[in-house]
C-alpha positions in Angstrom: -14.1 -6.4 -10.0 -16.9 -6.0 -12.2 -16.1 -7.4 -15.8 -16.9 -4.2 -17.4 -14.8 -2.3 -15.5 -11.5 -5.3 -15.5 -12.3 -4.9 -19.9 -11.3 -0.6 -18.9 -7.6 -1.7 -17.5 -5.1 -4.6 -19.4 -2.4 -5.2 -17.4 0.0 -4.6 -20.3 -0.1 -1.0 -19.6 2.8 -0.2 -17.3 0.3 2.2 -15.5 -2.3 -0.3 -14.7 0.4 -2.8 -14.0 1.9 -1.0 -11.3 -1.9 0.1 -9.7 -3.0 -3.2 -9.6 0.0 -4.3 -7.9 1.5 -6.5 -10.6 -1.5 -8.6 -10.3 -2.6 -9.5 -7.0 -5.2 -6.5 -6.6 -7.4 -9.0 -8.8 -7.6 -11.7 -6.9 -10.9 -11.7 -6.7 -12.0 -11.7 -2.4 -9.9 -9.6 -0.4 -7.3 -8.1 -3.2 -6.1 -5.1 -0.5 -4.9 -8.1 2.0 -3.1 -10.1 -1.2 -1.6 -6.2 -2.8 -0.5 -5.7 1.0 1.2 -9.6 -0.1 2.7 -8.4 -2.8 4.8 -5.8 -1.1 6.7 -8.4 0.6 9.2 -9.4 -1.6 9.6 -5.7 -2.3 10.2 -5.0 1.4 12.5 -7.3 1.5 14.7 -6.6 -1.6 14.9 -3.0 -0.1 15.2 -4.0 3.3 18.6 -6.4 1.9 20.0 -3.6 -0.4 20.1 -0.6 0.0 20.5 2.0 3.2 17.8 3.8 5.3 18.4 6.4 2.7 17.8 4.9 0.1 15.1 2.6 1.4 13.4 6.3 2.2 13.8 7.6 -1.2 12.3 4.2 -3.0 9.3 5.2 0.1 8.7 8.4 -0.6 8.6 8.2 -4.6 6.1 4.8 -4.6 4.0 7.5 -2.7 3.8 10.1 -4.8 3.9 8.1 -7.9 0.8 6.2 -6.7 -0.8 9.5 -6.6 -0.5 9.9 -10.8 -0.6 5.5 -11.0 -3.4 5.2 -9.0 -5.8 7.8 -9.9 -4.5 7.4 -13.9 -5.8 3.8 -13.9 -8.9 4.6 -11.6 -9.9 7.5 -14.3 -9.6 4.9 -16.8 -11.8 2.3 -14.8 -13.8 4.8 -14.8 -14.6 4.2 -10.5 -13.6 5.6 -8.1 -10.8 3.8 -5.7 -12.1 0.1 -7.1 -10.9 -2.7 -4.7 -8.6 -3.6 -7.6 -6.4 -0.7 -7.2 -3.5 -1.8 -4.2 0.0 0.3 -5.3 -1.7 2.5 -2.0 -1.6 -0.9 -0.5 2.2 -1.4 -1.4 3.0 1.8 -0.4 2.1 1.3 2.8 3.6 -1.4 3.6 6.6 -0.4 2.1 5.5 2.9 5.3 5.0 1.1 8.0 9.0 -1.3 7.5 10.7 1.9 7.0 13.9 1.4 9.8 11.8 -2.3 11.1 15.2 -5.0 11.8 13.8 -7.5 8.9 13.1 -10.9 9.8 9.5 -13.3 9.6 8.0 -11.8 13.0 8.5 -8.4 12.5 6.9 -8.3 8.6 3.7 -10.7 10.0 3.5 -7.8 12.1 3.6 -5.2 10.3 1.6 -7.2 7.8 -1.1 -7.1 10.2 -0.8 -4.2 12.1 -1.5 -2.2 8.6 -3.9 -4.2 7.8 -5.7 -2.9 10.7 -4.8 0.2 10.6 -6.5 0.2 6.3 -9.2 -1.9 6.8 -10.6 0.0 10.8 -9.5 3.2 8.9 -9.5 5.4 12.6 -9.8 9.3 12.6 -8.6 10.9 11.1 -7.8 8.0 9.0 -11.9 7.7 8.1 -12.2 11.7 7.3 -9.9 11.4 4.7 -11.3 8.0 3.0 -14.4 9.8 2.7 -13.4 13.8 2.1 -10.2 13.5 -0.8 -11.3 11.6 -4.0 -8.7 11.3 -7.5 -4.6 10.1 -7.0 -4.5 11.7 -3.5 -7.3 10.3 -2.0 -6.3 6.8 -3.1 -3.6 7.5 -1.7 -3.4 8.9 1.7 -5.5 6.3 3.9 -2.9 3.9 3.4 0.4 6.4 3.8 -1.9 7.2 7.0 -2.5 3.5 7.8 0.9 3.0 7.1 2.4 5.7 8.7 0.1 4.7 12.2 1.3 1.0 11.6 5.1 2.5 11.1 3.9 3.5 14.7 3.2 0.5 16.8 6.4 -1.2 14.6 8.7 1.3 16.6 6.9 1.3 19.9 7.3 -2.5 19.3 10.7 -2.2 18.8 11.3 -0.3 21.5 10.1 -2.2 24.6 12.0 -5.2 23.2 8.4 -6.8 22.7 9.6 -7.6 19.3 
């Protein structure tokens, strides 16, 4: 992140703290990967402490709130979708892991699949990423990447490969 842009955000600001993935988005290399890693404790906490409906509710709220969190932080930074904004990666991994039995293998596969779709951005992810702006634009490509990874996770489970 450019140091001039960095001066426009503060981890003391709760909106920036969340949008920057609890600070993980400030990693000098691969902030999206570090943002996704920051989601793992949240996935584990939810998987072990709540029901499926609770997990779905938190995931839905994280995704909807992310539109505002990411949009506000991008506006404060005066840039569109700076790589340090990683709340969308957190929501994406939450989506990826919906109703997936938790194990180190499922977390590793979910992480890898989500990052693959987030990086490669197959259609329609690439289409939306290029044409939709603001907080919704920041969130939508990762939400879709999460759903693509979720489908593959459940196919993997269905066929007994995991």
